[in-house]
KOLGUNU-454183 format. One line per field, with one value per residue (C-alpha): residue number from 1; x, y, z; chain. Coordinates in pm, 1 decimal. Example, Ala and Ser with C-alpha at 12.3 -4.5 7.8 and 13.67 -1.06 7.14 Angstrom:
% residues 2
nunu <- 1	2 $
xx <- 1230.0	1367.0 $
yy <- -450.0	-106.0 $
zz <- 780.0	714.0 $
kolnu <- A	A $
END
This chain:
% residues 179
nunu <- 1	2	3	4	5	6	7	8	9	10	11	12	13	14	15	16	17	18	19	20	21	22	23	24	25	26	27	28	29	30	31	32	33	34	35	36	37	38	39	40	41	42	43	44	45	46	47	48	49	50	51	52	53	54	55	56	57	58	59	60	61	62	63	64	65	66	67	68	69	70	71	72	73	74	75	76	77	78	79	80	81	82	83	84	85	86	87	88	89	90	91	92	93	94	95	96	97	98	99	100	101	102	103	104	105	106	107	108	109	110	111	112	113	114	115	116	117	118	119	120	121	122	123	124	125	126	127	128	129	130	131	132	133	134	135	136	137	138	139	140	141	142	143	144	145	146	147	148	149	150	151	152	153	154	155	156	157	158	159	160	161	162	163	164	165	166	167	168	169	170	171	172	173	174	175	176	177	178	179 $
xx <- 2424.7	2348.5	2305.9	2081.0	1872.9	1841.4	1739.4	1474.5	1337.0	1324.1	1143.5	889.5	831.0	769.0	531.4	343.3	325.1	180.4	-69.3	-176.9	-216.6	-430.4	-646.6	-731.8	-818.5	-1038.2	-1217.6	-1326.4	-1305.8	-1516.2	-1294.6	-982.5	-1123.7	-1212.5	-858.5	-714.0	-937.3	-832.6	-470.2	-576.9	-311.5	-525.5	-775.6	-1135.8	-1177.1	-908.3	-1027.8	-1261.1	-1023.8	-729.0	-940.2	-1021.1	-684.5	-434.7	-536.8	-521.9	-177.7	-60.5	-177.3	-7.0	315.2	294.3	260.4	499.5	782.8	767.0	801.9	1168.4	1096.3	868.7	1094.5	1259.4	939.4	772.4	1044.9	1021.6	644.9	694.9	950.9	713.9	414.3	615.8	765.7	421.1	272.2	568.7	545.7	172.7	239.9	528.1	325.0	43.3	275.4	436.5	87.3	22.0	-230.7	-71.5	-406.0	-549.9	-558.5	-276.3	-519.5	-269.2	-471.5	-840.1	-1077.7	-1001.3	-637.9	-665.6	-336.6	-243.0	52.5	381.7	756.6	737.7	530.6	774.5	1064.0	875.3	829.1	1195.2	1289.6	1061.2	1232.5	1572.2	1436.4	1321.6	1668.9	1833.6	1623.8	1689.5	2065.3	2088.8	1823.2	2089.1	2171.2	1821.5	1830.8	1831.3	1752.6	1429.1	1579.3	1702.9	1359.6	1198.3	1441.8	1361.0	991.3	1046.7	1248.2	973.5	709.0	914.6	969.5	600.6	492.1	731.5	603.6	238.8	313.9	465.6	173.4	-78.5	104.5	67.6	-304.3	-349.0	-166.6	-411.8	-708.9	-557.7	-511.9	-878.2	-995.5	-767.1	-884.1	-1252.9	-1232.1 $
yy <- -78.5	-402.9	-224.2	27.8	-249.7	-447.7	-134.1	-48.4	-404.7	-397.5	-60.5	-163.2	-498.5	-336.3	-90.1	-379.6	-580.1	-288.4	-197.8	-562.0	-599.0	-285.3	-404.1	-725.2	-529.8	-286.0	-569.9	-735.3	-488.8	-699.7	-1000.3	-793.3	-650.2	-1005.0	-1124.0	-825.9	-902.2	-1266.9	-1170.2	-1057.7	-786.8	-483.2	-335.6	-375.5	2.3	35.0	-242.6	-29.5	268.9	40.0	-167.0	148.9	322.9	40.5	-14.4	362.0	377.4	84.0	256.5	579.1	386.5	202.8	533.6	727.1	486.6	586.6	957.2	1041.6	1321.8	1088.3	783.9	831.4	869.5	600.3	346.3	428.5	368.0	40.0	-75.5	14.0	-168.8	-474.4	-490.7	-460.1	-727.0	-956.8	-907.2	-988.1	-1306.5	-1411.5	-1348.4	-1568.9	-1844.4	-1844.6	-1860.3	-2173.3	-1993.1	-2053.9	-2167.9	-1815.2	-1639.3	-1392.3	-1142.0	-1071.0	-1157.4	-1171.9	-1465.2	-1617.1	-1683.5	-1735.3	-1852.5	-1955.4	-1807.7	-1982.0	-1944.0	-1883.3	-1568.1	-1446.8	-1509.6	-1334.5	-1025.0	-1030.4	-1044.3	-745.3	-563.1	-635.1	-500.1	-182.6	-142.9	-208.3	58.5	302.3	258.5	231.1	481.6	714.9	438.4	418.5	427.4	759.2	621.6	480.7	162.8	47.7	119.8	-93.9	-373.4	-333.3	-351.3	-681.4	-814.4	-703.1	-887.1	-1207.8	-1157.5	-1080.9	-1391.8	-1601.3	-1439.6	-1493.4	-1858.4	-1913.7	-1732.2	-1944.0	-2261.0	-2151.8	-2085.5	-2419.1	-2595.8	-2451.3	-2562.2	-2908.0	-2939.1	-2839.9	-3103.7	-3365.6	-3285.4	-3295.4	-3591.0 $
zz <- -1603.4	-1414.6	-1078.8	-1248.4	-1403.1	-1077.4	-888.4	-1146.4	-1142.4	-761.7	-760.7	-1025.9	-855.0	-516.5	-677.2	-836.2	-510.9	-315.6	-589.9	-625.5	-250.0	-234.5	-523.3	-338.4	-24.7	-221.9	-400.3	-75.7	214.2	453.5	391.3	455.6	780.3	893.7	811.0	997.1	1296.6	1288.4	1353.8	1703.0	1717.3	1629.7	1879.4	1757.1	1759.7	1489.3	1256.7	1045.6	1007.2	928.3	690.2	496.1	517.9	455.9	90.8	29.6	189.4	-22.5	-342.8	-236.0	-170.3	-504.4	-687.5	-463.8	-535.8	-902.1	-820.6	-754.3	-503.5	-301.7	-307.2	35.2	236.8	26.7	99.7	470.1	456.3	270.2	525.9	810.4	659.6	561.2	910.8	1072.1	843.2	907.4	1284.4	1278.7	1083.6	1308.2	1625.4	1498.8	1378.5	1725.9	1879.4	1673.6	1453.0	1112.9	970.4	952.5	616.3	567.4	412.7	137.3	-171.1	-93.3	-65.0	-404.6	-309.6	65.3	207.2	559.2	742.4	678.8	695.0	317.4	374.6	638.0	398.1	118.0	332.5	436.9	67.5	6.0	294.5	135.8	-193.0	-14.6	136.1	-202.1	-373.9	-88.4	-99.7	-479.7	-588.1	-729.2	-976.9	-1125.7	-1505.7	-1682.6	-2028.4	-2162.3	-2306.0	-1963.3	-1815.2	-2086.7	-2012.1	-1642.2	-1721.3	-1902.2	-1609.3	-1372.0	-1571.6	-1547.5	-1173.6	-1113.6	-1305.1	-1096.7	-776.0	-875.2	-956.5	-612.1	-450.3	-639.7	-536.2	-173.4	-217.3	-396.8	-114.6	139.5	-72.4	-115.7	261.4	317.1	69.9	223.9	579.1	486.1	250.0 $
kolnu <- A	A	A	A	A	A	A	A	A	A	A	A	A	A	A	A	A	A	A	A	A	A	A	A	A	A	A	A	A	A	A	A	A	A	A	A	A	A	A	A	A	A	A	A	A	A	A	A	A	A	A	A	A	A	A	A	A	A	A	A	A	A	A	A	A	A	A	A	A	A	A	A	A	A	A	A	A	A	A	A	A	A	A	A	A	A	A	A	A	A	A	A	A	A	A	A	A	A	A	A	A	A	A	A	A	A	A	A	A	A	A	A	A	A	A	A	A	A	A	A	A	A	A	A	A	A	A	A	A	A	A	A	A	A	A	A	A	A	A	A	A	A	A	A	A	A	A	A	A	A	A	A	A	A	A	A	A	A	A	A	A	A	A	A	A	A	A	A	A	A	A	A	A	A	A	A	A	A	A $
END
């Protein structure tokens, strides 16, 4: 039961994260393309197509994870995107460009690159692996899914709180540097 519950919470949480990420990209496509360009790892020719396709891919992955027959390919896609995003962040941190916006949550929650974001993505990658290797243990009864939904809400609220703290920290640093 506990493995089943943890797997369901991980799957629902990943679905939420990808849907939320896509929503931010859809709400401000120019901002996302500018953030993508600022990473300096994507050729200019690919910025527009990637800016349009990445949010669509993220939505497809968020939905696909909830469809049992799509789960395998969806988890592979999630692992690929998370690895690419993490590599882009790590490259820029190593270049000394941690002050650029990660592009994760749109202009209202702009957040610079940080070891925290790298760790967050690694945790997401572990969650992807967990769901992949434990997907046969997903709940078969509705009551466990409802319990998993409650656990996911708690986890998402915790995640959003940490994310907001990161965004607030960046704003506080801007105020401090200009004040």
